[in-house]
N, C-alpha and C positions, 0 to 999 in steps of 0.2 A: 504494500500500500504506500503510495506517494504521500508525502507531507509537504505542506507549504512552508518554506523558510525564506528569510532574506538572504540573498547570495553574498558570500564573502569575496568571491573571485570576480564576479561580474557586477560591480557596483560603480555608481557615479556619485550618488549622495548617500543613500542608506541601504541599497541593495534590494529595495522593494520590487522594482521593475525587473531586475535580473532574476529574482526568486520567482516571480509570477511567470516570467518567460520560461524558466526551467520547468516549473510545475505544469504548464500548459503545452510544453514542447513547441514553443513559438519563439521567434527571434525577439530578444528583449528590446531591440530598437523599435519594433512595432508597438510594444507595450508603452515605451517611452513617448512615442508620438501620440498615442491615445491619451496619456496623462496630460500632455501639452494641450491637446484639444479640449480636454475636460477642464484644464486650468483656465483656458480662455472663457469657458462658460461659468467659472466661479466654483466648480465642484472639485477640481483636481487637487488644489493645494491642501484644503482641509482633508480630503480623502487620502492623500499621500501621507499626511501627518498621522492620521488615524491608523493607516496600514503600517506605518513605521512603528507605532506603539504596540499594535496588536500582533503582528507577525513576528514570531521569534527568529533570532539569528541562527544561521546554519551552525550545527555543532562541529 
């Protein structure tokens, strides 16, 4: 069973997008672009901070 973790190796700020990309088997760049689009709508930055707090770091 796969678990969602923040990435230690594929990180730019906190590893949230890298971890989601690894979990979904998607390129993390696509996840980052989605976060930028959500940030323009006003949802992305608070959502990223919440994900940063909730998602544990990779062991």
